Backbone bond lengths (Angstrom), bond angles and torsions (degrees), N, CA, C in turn:
res aa  C-N    CA-C-N  psi(-1)  N-CA   C-N-CA  omega(-1)  CA-C   N-CA-C  phi
1 M - - - 1.468 - - 1.512 109.39 -
2 S 1.337 114.60 143.52 1.468 118.83 -179.67 1.503 110.01 -83.64
3 Q 1.312 116.95 138.83 1.474 121.91 -178.74 1.510 109.74 -80.87
4 S 1.355 116.66 132.78 1.475 121.42 -178.70 1.504 109.29 -70.05
5 P 1.342 117.84 140.01 1.468 120.34 -179.19 1.510 111.68 -68.84
6 I 1.324 115.58 148.73 1.459 121.65 -179.40 1.519 107.90 -96.65
7 S 1.303 117.42 127.55 1.470 121.97 -178.33 1.514 110.20 -73.34
8 D 1.347 113.68 162.57 1.468 119.01 179.40 1.513 111.88 -64.89
9 E 1.382 117.26 -35.33 1.460 119.57 -179.71 1.528 110.96 -63.61
10 T 1.348 116.39 -37.59 1.457 119.03 178.54 1.515 111.31 -66.85
11 K 1.341 116.47 -36.05 1.456 119.99 178.34 1.525 111.33 -65.31
12 L 1.322 117.57 -34.60 1.455 120.03 -177.98 1.510 111.87 -69.79
13 L 1.316 117.67 -22.83 1.455 120.21 -178.85 1.523 112.00 -77.71
14 T 1.360 118.32 -15.47 1.459 122.18 -174.47 1.517 110.42 -98.33
15 D 1.307 116.41 132.87 1.463 122.24 177.00 1.525 106.80 -118.58
16 A 1.344 115.48 107.10 1.463 119.49 -175.30 1.513 112.28 -65.95
17 S 1.361 115.77 -30.86 1.460 118.17 -177.61 1.513 112.21 -69.67
18 Q 1.368 116.53 -24.82 1.452 119.47 -179.05 1.521 111.29 -95.67
19 G 1.375 116.26 -16.51 1.446 119.33 176.11 1.504 114.46 78.51
20 G 1.315 118.80 16.80 1.457 120.57 179.15 1.487 110.32 -146.16
21 A 1.364 115.08 152.77 1.471 119.81 -178.17 1.494 111.71 -82.29
22 G 1.330 120.19 -23.10 1.464 120.73 -174.54 1.504 113.37 -100.13
23 T 1.345 118.46 8.37 1.456 121.01 -177.94 1.513 110.12 -87.33
24 L 1.330 115.93 134.03 1.459 121.13 -179.90 1.513 110.84 -85.01
25 R 1.313 116.57 145.98 1.471 121.94 176.69 1.522 109.49 -73.51
26 S 1.311 116.94 131.05 1.463 121.50 179.84 1.513 112.47 -95.55
27 D 1.373 117.30 -11.04 1.453 119.25 -177.06 1.518 112.29 -95.64
28 L 1.384 117.96 7.97 1.453 119.63 178.13 1.516 110.10 -75.13
29 P 1.321 118.77 143.45 1.465 120.26 -179.66 1.514 110.69 -69.66
30 T 1.322 115.90 143.91 1.467 122.41 178.85 1.509 109.02 -116.72
31 R 1.332 115.24 158.13 1.479 121.39 -179.61 1.516 108.41 -130.65
32 D 1.323 115.86 131.39 1.453 120.92 175.94 1.513 109.04 -74.97
33 L 1.312 116.33 130.68 1.459 121.90 -178.68 1.508 109.26 -104.96
34 T 1.290 115.85 134.38 1.459 122.28 176.73 1.510 108.56 -107.89
35 P 1.348 119.32 127.06 1.455 119.71 -178.95 1.521 111.29 -59.94
36 G 1.318 116.68 137.51 1.453 121.91 177.27 1.508 114.54 79.93
37 V 1.349 119.22 7.14 1.457 122.43 -177.49 1.518 108.93 -112.75
38 S 1.301 116.99 124.79 1.454 121.19 179.07 1.515 109.46 -80.29
39 P 1.315 119.12 145.87 1.462 120.77 177.78 1.514 111.21 -62.63
40 T 1.353 115.29 150.55 1.457 119.83 -179.71 1.517 111.56 -62.74
41 R 1.331 116.88 -30.97 1.460 119.73 -179.98 1.525 110.75 -61.00
42 Q 1.339 118.23 -38.30 1.449 121.14 178.94 1.522 111.12 -69.56
43 L 1.311 117.88 -37.78 1.462 120.36 177.33 1.523 110.89 -65.91
44 S 1.311 116.52 -37.17 1.458 119.15 -178.12 1.522 112.55 -68.36
45 E 1.317 116.81 -18.39 1.456 119.71 178.76 1.528 112.62 -80.53
46 L 1.329 117.32 -13.70 1.464 120.14 -178.85 1.520 110.43 -74.79
47 P 1.343 117.08 148.51 1.470 119.04 174.76 1.519 111.24 -68.73
48 R 1.336 115.50 165.67 1.464 120.25 -173.48 1.527 111.70 -64.27
49 D 1.340 118.98 -38.59 1.456 119.84 -177.83 1.529 111.52 -66.91
50 E 1.342 116.95 -36.19 1.454 119.12 176.63 1.526 111.27 -69.61
51 L 1.309 116.72 -36.27 1.464 119.50 175.67 1.525 111.38 -63.72
52 D 1.353 116.23 -40.85 1.462 119.66 177.90 1.529 110.79 -62.80
53 H 1.331 116.44 -42.53 1.474 120.08 178.93 1.523 110.95 -65.02
54 L 1.325 117.03 -41.58 1.464 120.64 178.36 1.525 111.22 -64.44
55 A 1.336 116.37 -40.25 1.463 119.36 177.60 1.522 111.32 -64.18
56 E 1.326 116.98 -38.50 1.466 119.98 178.32 1.517 111.28 -64.98
57 E 1.330 117.22 -37.15 1.459 120.16 177.76 1.523 111.39 -64.91
58 F 1.318 117.72 -31.40 1.458 121.33 178.73 1.525 112.61 -88.70
59 G 1.327 118.13 5.24 1.454 120.92 178.12 1.508 114.45 81.58
60 L 1.321 118.67 21.34 1.457 122.98 178.91 1.525 110.77 -101.29
61 D 1.324 115.70 146.01 1.461 121.26 175.67 1.518 108.39 -90.45
62 A 1.340 115.58 104.96 1.468 119.93 -175.49 1.519 112.41 -67.27
63 T 1.345 117.86 -21.78 1.466 120.13 -178.59 1.528 112.22 -70.41
64 K 1.328 117.47 -17.94 1.462 120.21 179.11 1.526 112.32 -77.92
65 Y 1.313 116.87 -12.72 1.457 121.25 -176.34 1.522 108.43 -112.95
66 K 1.322 115.82 95.68 1.464 120.24 179.96 1.522 111.04 -73.97
67 N 1.316 115.52 -32.77 1.451 119.84 -179.47 1.524 109.56 -87.37
68 R 1.328 116.20 137.28 1.452 121.78 -178.64 1.527 111.32 -63.57
69 Q 1.316 116.72 -41.79 1.455 120.71 -178.03 1.528 111.45 -65.61
70 D 1.337 116.46 -35.49 1.465 119.15 177.47 1.529 110.89 -65.16
71 L 1.329 117.63 -39.39 1.465 121.02 178.36 1.523 110.78 -64.93
72 V 1.337 116.68 -41.90 1.467 120.31 177.64 1.529 110.40 -61.69
73 G 1.330 117.01 -43.02 1.454 120.06 178.13 1.519 112.71 -64.14
74 A 1.352 116.74 -37.78 1.460 119.98 179.21 1.524 111.15 -65.90
75 I 1.330 116.99 -41.24 1.467 120.14 178.07 1.528 110.14 -64.63
76 H 1.310 116.04 -41.31 1.468 119.90 178.89 1.534 110.36 -63.61
77 E 1.318 118.30 -42.62 1.467 120.85 177.60 1.513 111.83 -64.96
78 R 1.336 116.89 -37.21 1.464 119.36 178.77 1.529 110.68 -65.99
79 R 1.320 117.55 -38.88 1.456 120.09 176.44 1.527 111.47 -65.22
80 Q 1.314 116.06 -38.95 1.461 119.39 175.84 1.530 110.86 -63.22
81 L 1.335 116.60 -39.71 1.458 120.43 178.76 1.524 110.91 -64.57
82 I 1.334 117.31 -42.95 1.461 120.91 -179.53 1.523 110.34 -62.43
83 A 1.329 116.73 -36.95 1.467 120.01 179.93 1.518 112.35 -65.05
84 T 1.344 118.09 -24.48 1.465 121.36 -178.75 1.521 113.09 -91.40
85 L 1.337 118.39 -10.36 1.460 120.84 -176.91 1.529 111.02 -76.97
86 D 1.325 114.04 154.88 1.459 120.38 177.32 1.529 109.22 -77.94
87 R 1.322 116.74 126.93 1.467 120.60 -175.90 1.525 111.65 -66.86
88 D 1.336 117.58 -37.81 1.468 120.11 179.00 1.527 110.68 -64.23
89 A 1.342 116.49 -38.10 1.465 119.37 177.20 1.523 110.87 -65.16
90 M 1.334 117.15 -38.54 1.459 120.06 177.78 1.530 111.22 -65.89
91 L 1.337 116.90 -36.53 1.463 119.90 176.34 1.527 111.32 -66.98
92 D 1.339 116.73 -32.58 1.467 119.58 174.44 1.530 110.93 -62.04
93 V 1.327 116.30 -40.73 1.468 120.06 178.08 1.526 110.55 -64.91
94 V 1.332 116.76 -39.57 1.465 120.53 179.59 1.520 110.46 -64.56
95 R 1.336 117.10 -42.25 1.475 119.94 177.47 1.528 110.71 -61.92
96 W 1.317 114.91 -44.92 1.467 119.14 -179.23 1.522 111.46 -64.70
97 G 1.323 117.35 -40.22 1.458 121.41 -178.39 1.504 114.94 -84.52
98 R 1.365 117.35 -3.44 1.466 121.82 176.29 1.527 111.84 60.23
99 R 1.317 117.05 41.17 1.458 120.28 179.29 1.528 109.96 -93.73
100 P 1.352 118.50 141.48 1.471 121.47 -175.92 1.526 111.95 -81.58
101 V 1.320 116.89 103.95 1.459 122.00 174.75 1.523 108.20 -139.73
102 T 1.312 116.01 161.37 1.456 120.75 172.48 1.523 109.60 -86.27
103 A 1.327 115.40 154.48 1.468 119.24 -179.09 1.520 112.23 -66.94
104 S 1.337 117.97 -17.59 1.463 121.76 179.86 1.529 112.38 -101.68
105 A 1.330 118.13 16.40 1.468 120.97 -179.16 1.521 110.46 -66.76
106 T 1.329 115.78 154.43 1.463 121.06 178.74 1.528 110.15 -75.66
107 K 1.322 115.51 168.95 1.462 119.98 -179.09 1.525 111.56 -63.93
108 E 1.323 117.13 -39.36 1.463 119.25 -179.39 1.526 110.92 -67.80
109 Q 1.341 117.72 -38.59 1.462 119.93 176.23 1.530 110.83 -63.00
110 I 1.320 116.58 -41.50 1.466 119.70 177.90 1.524 110.41 -65.35
111 A 1.336 116.84 -40.65 1.464 120.28 179.56 1.524 111.51 -64.03
112 H 1.331 118.26 -36.03 1.464 120.79 176.80 1.520 111.26 -61.39
113 E 1.336 116.96 -40.55 1.470 119.81 178.80 1.527 111.23 -72.04
114 I 1.326 117.06 -36.18 1.471 119.52 178.14 1.520 110.16 -64.78
115 A 1.331 117.48 -35.53 1.466 120.51 179.52 1.530 112.01 -63.63
116 R 1.333 117.47 -23.08 1.468 120.57 179.20 1.526 112.48 -84.82
117 I 1.317 117.83 -7.11 1.467 121.25 179.73 1.518 109.03 -82.31
118 K 1.317 116.88 120.90 1.462 122.09 -179.76 1.530 112.28 -113.41
119 S 1.318 117.22 2.04 1.458 120.80 -174.94 1.523 110.97 -65.88
120 M 1.340 114.86 144.60 1.461 121.82 175.85 1.524 111.20 -112.87
121 R 1.322 116.97 14.42 1.472 121.31 175.39 1.526 107.20 -97.90
122 F 1.315 116.61 107.01 1.457 121.85 -171.62 1.521 112.86 -99.54
123 A 1.330 117.99 12.25 1.459 120.25 177.94 1.519 109.56 -67.43
124 G 1.325 115.81 134.34 1.457 121.19 179.73 1.515 114.53 90.69
125 L 1.337 118.49 -5.48 1.466 121.50 179.88 1.521 108.93 -93.40
126 S 1.317 116.72 130.80 1.457 121.87 -177.55 1.525 111.20 -72.58
127 Q 1.336 115.36 166.60 1.461 120.43 -179.74 1.528 112.43 -64.06
128 P 1.351 120.02 -43.85 1.469 118.00 174.41 1.528 112.92 -62.55
129 G 1.327 116.25 -34.62 1.450 118.67 176.42 1.516 112.60 -66.04
130 L 1.324 116.55 -38.97 1.467 120.35 176.46 1.530 111.31 -63.69
131 V 1.325 116.26 -38.18 1.466 119.60 177.90 1.527 110.21 -63.67
132 A 1.331 116.92 -46.07 1.462 120.14 179.90 1.528 111.12 -64.09
133 L 1.339 117.11 -42.16 1.462 120.07 179.67 1.522 111.08 -64.84
134 A 1.333 117.05 -42.17 1.463 120.27 -179.74 1.533 111.12 -63.83
135 R 1.312 117.35 -42.01 1.464 119.73 -179.67 1.532 111.16 -68.43
136 L 1.329 117.26 -35.38 1.465 119.42 177.50 1.520 111.95 -73.07
137 R 1.328 117.62 -20.69 1.461 120.52 175.75 1.523 112.17 -92.75
138 G 1.311 116.89 12.13 1.453 121.06 173.05 1.506 115.00 86.18
139 L 1.343 118.36 21.28 1.458 121.30 -178.65 1.521 110.24 -105.65
140 E 1.330 114.82 155.22 1.452 120.77 175.05 1.520 108.30 -84.85
141 A 1.329 116.66 113.66 1.462 121.43 -178.39 1.515 108.86 -141.02
142 T 1.329 115.20 142.34 1.462 121.86 178.63 1.521 109.00 -125.12
143 D 1.326 114.31 166.71 1.464 119.07 179.05 1.525 112.11 -67.18
144 A 1.308 117.33 -18.08 1.464 120.23 -179.86 1.524 112.61 -80.94
145 D 1.318 118.82 -13.78 1.468 121.41 -179.57 1.523 110.39 -69.84
146 S 1.327 115.47 138.85 1.458 120.44 179.20 1.525 110.06 -81.94
147 V 1.318 115.15 170.24 1.473 120.27 -178.91 1.527 111.62 -63.13
148 P 1.347 120.25 -47.28 1.477 118.66 178.98 1.527 112.84 -60.00
149 V 1.330 117.16 -37.02 1.468 119.88 -179.89 1.524 110.25 -66.67
150 L 1.314 116.76 -42.18 1.458 120.42 -179.93 1.532 111.20 -66.57
151 V 1.337 116.28 -41.38 1.470 119.33 178.28 1.516 110.76 -64.01
152 R 1.319 116.70 -38.67 1.463 120.90 178.78 1.528 110.54 -64.68
153 K 1.323 116.64 -41.69 1.460 119.42 178.57 1.521 111.68 -63.94
154 L 1.332 116.05 -42.35 1.465 119.83 -178.50 1.522 111.30 -66.64
155 K 1.323 117.05 -40.55 1.468 119.31 179.67 1.534 111.11 -71.18
156 K 1.340 116.90 -32.52 1.464 119.38 177.93 1.531 110.92 -69.48
157 K 1.343 116.23 -24.98 1.463 120.57 178.50 1.534 111.45 -66.73
158 E 1.325 117.06 -28.53 1.464 121.12 -177.77 1.526 110.00 -73.17
159 S 1.310 115.70 133.87 1.466 120.06 179.95 1.524 111.09 -76.50
160 I 1.348 115.86 166.19 1.464 120.43 -178.38 1.526 110.83 -65.68
161 F 1.328 116.85 -42.25 1.461 119.51 -179.40 1.527 111.37 -66.67
162 A 1.320 116.57 -37.67 1.464 119.54 177.32 1.520 110.84 -66.37
163 R 1.340 116.82 -36.72 1.458 119.95 178.41 1.523 111.09 -67.60
164 I 1.331 116.95 -41.91 1.464 119.99 178.07 1.525 110.48 -63.87
165 S 1.317 116.52 -42.35 1.458 120.32 178.06 1.523 111.12 -63.18
166 R 1.326 116.99 -39.04 1.463 119.60 178.73 1.514 111.37 -67.20
167 K 1.330 117.90 -40.31 1.459 120.61 177.16 1.528 110.95 -63.39
168 R 1.335 115.89 -39.20 1.464 119.05 178.26 1.528 110.80 -63.87
169 R 1.322 116.55 -43.10 1.466 119.65 178.41 1.521 110.85 -65.76
170 A 1.338 116.94 -35.91 1.463 119.64 177.92 1.525 111.14 -65.06
171 F 1.346 117.43 -39.15 1.467 120.76 177.89 1.527 110.58 -64.15
172 I 1.333 116.44 -44.53 1.466 119.52 177.90 1.525 110.52 -64.25
173 G 1.336 116.80 -38.71 1.455 120.27 178.82 1.507 112.50 -64.30
174 S 1.341 117.56 -37.84 1.468 120.10 177.68 1.518 111.07 -66.04
175 L 1.343 117.28 -37.60 1.461 119.70 176.79 1.528 111.15 -64.49
176 I 1.323 116.75 -45.84 1.466 120.55 178.97 1.521 110.80 -63.06
177 A 1.340 116.70 -38.50 1.458 120.33 -179.32 1.519 111.28 -65.33
178 R 1.338 117.67 -39.32 1.471 120.03 177.85 1.521 111.45 -69.86
179 M 1.335 116.46 -28.67 1.463 119.64 -179.09 1.531 112.31 -73.92
180 I 1.322 117.47 -44.20 1.461 120.23 -174.22 1.513 113.20 -105.86
181 G 1.318 118.57 -10.45 1.457 121.19 -178.05 1.523 111.08 83.03
182 E 1.303 115.34 162.66 1.462 121.60 -178.58 1.506 109.91 -123.03
183 E 1.326 116.04 141.75 1.452 121.81 176.44 1.529 109.83 -82.20
184 G 1.336 114.33 160.27 1.448 119.32 177.82 1.513 111.81 -68.32
185 P 1.317 117.39 156.13 1.464 120.24 -179.26 1.521 111.32 -68.12
186 S 1.311 115.23 149.24 1.465 122.21 176.38 1.518 108.94 -126.53
187 D 1.339 116.07 156.51 1.459 121.07 -177.18 1.518 110.81 -77.54
188 Y 1.323 114.82 145.87 1.467 120.89 178.11 1.516 109.60 -79.84
189 Q 1.333 116.46 143.45 1.459 121.94 174.95 1.514 109.03 -135.73
190 F 1.335 115.69 145.14 1.454 120.20 174.82 1.519 109.77 -70.06
191 L 1.322 115.50 158.51 1.455 119.73 172.54 1.519 109.23 -66.25
192 P 1.350 117.41 144.49 1.463 118.57 179.12 1.512 110.45 -67.23
193 G 1.330 115.99 141.16 1.462 119.52 178.56 1.506 112.12 173.49
194 D 1.325 116.68 138.78 1.457 124.85 173.16 1.514 112.87 60.27
195 G 1.325 117.01 27.13 1.455 120.06 176.30 1.501 114.89 69.85
196 V 1.313 119.14 18.07 1.464 122.86 -179.10 1.513 109.00 -85.43
197 V 1.323 116.96 130.48 1.449 120.80 179.89 1.525 109.64 -75.07
198 P 1.347 118.77 125.84 1.460 120.41 -179.88 1.519 111.05 -64.67
199 T 1.320 116.28 145.03 1.449 122.43 177.50 1.516 109.74 -121.45
200 A 1.313 115.77 149.82 1.457 121.25 -176.93 1.517 110.30 -93.79
201 A 1.334 115.35 155.91 1.460 119.83 -179.19 1.514 109.24 -150.56
202 A 1.324 117.88 -127.19 1.448 123.55 -171.48 1.525 110.78 -68.46
203 P 1.371 118.00 154.01 1.458 120.43 178.30 1.516 111.69 -68.53
204 S 1.331 114.53 160.46 1.464 120.36 -179.15 1.523 110.24 -69.15
205 P 1.335 118.56 141.95 1.472 120.39 179.64 1.519 111.26 -69.86
206 T 1.317 115.70 151.61 1.459 120.88 177.39 1.520 109.83 -80.41
207 I 1.323 115.53 170.36 1.465 119.37 179.29 1.526 110.83 -65.88
208 K 1.333 116.96 -28.59 1.459 119.55 175.72 1.522 111.05 -63.37
209 E 1.342 116.18 -43.52 1.464 119.58 179.03 1.524 111.28 -68.88
210 D 1.336 116.74 -34.66 1.474 119.05 176.76 1.522 111.10 -63.18
211 I 1.329 116.28 -45.11 1.464 119.94 -179.96 1.523 110.63 -68.00
212 E 1.328 117.36 -36.67 1.466 120.37 178.76 1.526 111.16 -64.27
213 E 1.330 116.96 -35.44 1.462 120.28 -177.52 1.520 112.37 -83.92
214 S 1.348 118.04 -41.06 1.464 121.53 -172.14 1.510 114.27 -112.30
215 G 1.335 119.03 -1.29 1.457 120.42 -176.35 1.521 111.50 90.43
216 L 1.344 115.28 173.32 1.462 120.22 -175.87 1.522 111.43 -63.09
217 V 1.338 116.39 -54.87 1.462 120.11 -177.79 1.524 110.81 -65.62
218 G 1.338 116.61 -44.92 1.458 119.59 -179.14 1.512 112.95 -65.00
219 G 1.358 116.52 -40.47 1.462 119.63 179.55 1.521 112.53 -65.73
220 I 1.347 115.48 -45.28 1.472 118.61 178.46 1.522 110.38 -65.57
221 T 1.338 116.66 -38.90 1.466 119.53 177.74 1.519 111.30 -62.29
222 N 1.326 116.74 -43.13 1.467 119.57 178.21 1.517 111.68 -63.44
223 R 1.332 116.48 -40.74 1.463 118.98 179.36 1.528 111.16 -66.46
224 I 1.341 117.17 -41.40 1.467 119.85 177.53 1.524 110.00 -63.53
225 K 1.338 116.09 -41.09 1.461 119.58 179.11 1.524 111.14 -63.35
226 K 1.337 117.33 -42.30 1.458 119.75 178.52 1.518 111.40 -64.58
227 T 1.351 116.12 -41.84 1.456 119.42 178.45 1.520 111.29 -64.13
228 A 1.339 115.99 -42.58 1.470 119.51 178.42 1.520 110.99 -64.25
229 D 1.339 116.92 -40.33 1.459 119.44 178.43 1.528 111.11 -63.80
230 A 1.339 116.27 -41.72 1.465 119.38 178.37 1.527 111.12 -63.86
231 Y 1.367 116.01 -41.50 1.463 119.73 178.80 1.533 110.96 -63.94
232 L 1.345 116.50 -44.05 1.456 119.99 179.82 1.528 110.94 -65.00
233 N 1.324 116.97 -40.03 1.467 119.34 178.22 1.518 111.03 -64.14
234 Q 1.353 116.25 -39.12 1.460 119.57 177.87 1.528 110.99 -63.83
235 K 1.355 116.57 -45.20 1.457 119.97 179.69 1.531 111.42 -65.51
236 L 1.332 115.94 -39.04 1.464 119.03 177.49 1.521 111.27 -63.69
237 D 1.340 116.36 -38.09 1.467 119.45 176.65 1.526 110.56 -64.95
238 E 1.360 116.40 -40.08 1.461 118.93 178.22 1.526 111.20 -64.89
239 I 1.334 116.84 -43.39 1.466 120.14 178.40 1.523 110.90 -63.53
240 E 1.320 116.06 -41.04 1.465 119.50 178.68 1.521 111.14 -63.85
241 G 1.347 116.40 -41.40 1.460 119.52 177.08 1.525 112.27 -64.54
242 R 1.348 116.36 -38.97 1.459 119.83 178.16 1.521 111.17 -65.13
243 I 1.346 116.24 -41.85 1.465 119.54 177.94 1.519 110.71 -64.19
244 D 1.329 116.55 -39.82 1.464 119.42 178.71 1.524 110.98 -63.22
245 R 1.351 117.01 -40.32 1.463 119.53 178.39 1.527 111.34 -64.56
246 K 1.354 116.37 -41.03 1.461 119.81 178.05 1.534 111.08 -63.45
247 L 1.314 116.09 -42.69 1.464 119.35 178.87 1.524 111.33 -64.26
248 D 1.347 116.41 -39.25 1.464 119.15 177.02 1.524 111.04 -64.12
249 E 1.336 116.27 -39.72 1.459 119.59 178.45 1.530 111.31 -65.70
250 I 1.357 116.35 -40.83 1.461 119.70 177.15 1.533 110.67 -63.23
251 D 1.325 116.18 -42.47 1.467 119.10 177.63 1.523 111.30 -62.30
252 R 1.339 116.01 -40.02 1.472 118.92 179.71 1.528 111.09 -65.09
253 R 1.338 116.40 -43.50 1.458 118.86 179.46 1.526 111.55 -66.35
254 L 1.327 116.72 -39.52 1.455 119.03 176.70 1.523 111.46 -63.51
255 A 1.328 116.24 -38.06 1.465 119.31 177.93 1.526 110.74 -65.07
256 E 1.355 116.83 -42.20 1.462 119.65 177.20 1.528 111.35 -62.85
257 W 1.341 116.15 -44.31 1.464 119.28 178.75 1.520 111.48 -62.62
258 R 1.337 116.78 -39.92 1.455 120.68 178.97 1.527 110.69 -64.54
259 D 1.336 116.24 -42.69 1.465 119.40 179.16 1.530 111.48 -63.80
260 K 1.355 116.18 -41.52 1.468 119.02 178.46 1.529 110.87 -64.74
261 E 1.334 116.47 -41.15 1.461 119.99 -179.78 1.523 110.82 -63.90
262 I 1.319 116.40 -41.94 1.466 119.52 178.50 1.519 110.55 -65.19
263 A 1.351 116.85 -41.33 1.469 120.30 179.11 1.524 111.03 -63.07
264 N 1.336 116.99 -42.00 1.477 119.72 178.40 1.515 111.47 -63.73
265 R 1.316 117.78 -41.67 1.459 120.07 -179.98 1.528 111.27 -66.48
266 I 1.311 117.35 -37.94 1.468 120.38 176.77 1.519 110.35 -64.80
267 R 1.346 115.95 -39.91 1.466 119.83 178.37 1.538 110.76 -63.24
268 I 1.350 116.10 -41.97 1.465 119.53 178.33 1.531 110.66 -64.02
269 L 1.316 117.18 -40.12 1.458 119.97 177.84 1.528 111.51 -63.81
270 K 1.340 116.58 -39.58 1.466 119.69 177.85 1.530 111.01 -63.14
271 I 1.360 115.32 -45.54 1.462 119.00 179.94 1.527 110.83 -61.71
272 T 1.332 116.13 -43.10 1.468 120.05 178.75 1.515 111.03 -62.18
273 L 1.343 116.90 -41.19 1.456 120.33 -179.82 1.530 111.49 -64.77
274 W 1.347 115.54 -45.81 1.470 118.60 179.40 1.531 110.95 -64.96
275 A 1.327 118.06 -38.64 1.467 120.34 177.94 1.524 110.50 -62.85
276 S 1.330 116.42 -39.98 1.470 119.60 178.18 1.521 111.05 -64.35
277 V 1.329 117.18 -40.18 1.467 121.14 179.33 1.532 110.44 -65.00
278 I 1.336 115.95 -44.76 1.469 119.70 -179.57 1.528 110.68 -63.18
279 V 1.342 116.54 -43.91 1.470 119.42 178.31 1.519 111.18 -61.55
280 A 1.318 117.61 -39.24 1.465 120.63 178.60 1.519 111.05 -65.11
281 I 1.354 116.99 -41.45 1.465 119.98 179.55 1.530 110.65 -65.02
282 V 1.320 115.88 -44.46 1.471 119.50 178.57 1.521 110.59 -61.39
283 S 1.309 116.66 -40.01 1.462 120.33 179.38 1.513 111.34 -64.09
284 L 1.350 115.97 -40.78 1.462 118.97 177.96 1.526 110.98 -64.91
285 I 1.328 116.71 -43.38 1.473 120.14 -179.96 1.537 110.59 -62.79
286 Y 1.308 116.30 -41.74 1.463 120.09 -179.97 1.529 110.59 -64.57
287 S 1.337 115.59 -42.31 1.469 118.49 178.64 1.522 111.09 -63.24
288 Y 1.330 118.58 -40.33 1.463 121.76 179.89 1.526 111.42 -65.56
289 V 1.353 116.77 -44.15 1.465 121.10 179.95 1.533 110.37 -62.51
290 M 1.313 116.61 -44.18 1.459 119.97 -179.58 1.515 110.96 -64.45
291 E 1.327 118.39 -36.86 1.467 121.04 178.29 1.522 111.21 -66.48
292 V 1.344 116.25 -41.75 1.475 120.29 178.60 1.541 111.00 -65.48
293 F 1.308 116.05 -42.28 1.453 120.92 -179.70 1.525 111.08 -63.12
294 V 1.316 117.45 -43.95 1.459 121.53 179.19 1.532 110.61 -64.87
295 R 1.336 118.43 -36.91 1.448 121.50 -177.73 1.538 110.45 -67.84
296 H 1.339 119.22 -37.90 1.454 121.40 -178.08 1.526 110.66 -75.67
297 H 1.273 120.60 -23.00 1.469 122.34 179.33 1.524 110.06 -103.78
């Protein structure tokens, strides 16, 4: 008889040094896996423009990394850093920065929104939030650092030209604010999702702060977008209330119709019952009269 060939997969299961087919090799290299972190090999397969976009989402300056491998390593390190951050501290930064996220968002989603925060006004941000923000902005920060030290580090990170540009935007924002007026502050709320109850936090930024952070066009665009969103939410609430009233009215009319229909059917049953009783009585009387008449004749 001819011997069946042994496949390569079967050969890999056998370890001659251990003398058994089911023994695992202990000298194979192992890799520590971090939850939520993609392997570097997968990142290296992405084209350069996608890597640049991914780095921008994580708050990295892709222009500083001329070498592709260095950019991949930086993104991988940033993901490792995000995995070590405190999620509650990151949510504090999101509340302070007024970024739209759900309370059940992942750490990477929260980090993407934090990377879009450019504000240098740190009033209302907690100490753990300052630590998380400083580390995401590329600074060395520990839990032992005080609030003034963290604020000093963050402000020192800003370049002179960026500071001058921010002051210029703040001046333009103050002029625009005096021209059109400013609305009162409103409480921040998370986006609805996963049954999480929204919680309130820092007041809403003024149009001056919007322009200071995003520029004239960006600040006005954000304010128009917020106003439009508030108007649409108000109209949607009105439409929802109107639909609810119509549904309640339909339910009320259906209930009235059902009650009338039941009352009519009960009335018909009563009439039928009384008619049956009367017919039975008449039949009995007729039978009695006929019996008496027959007996006398």
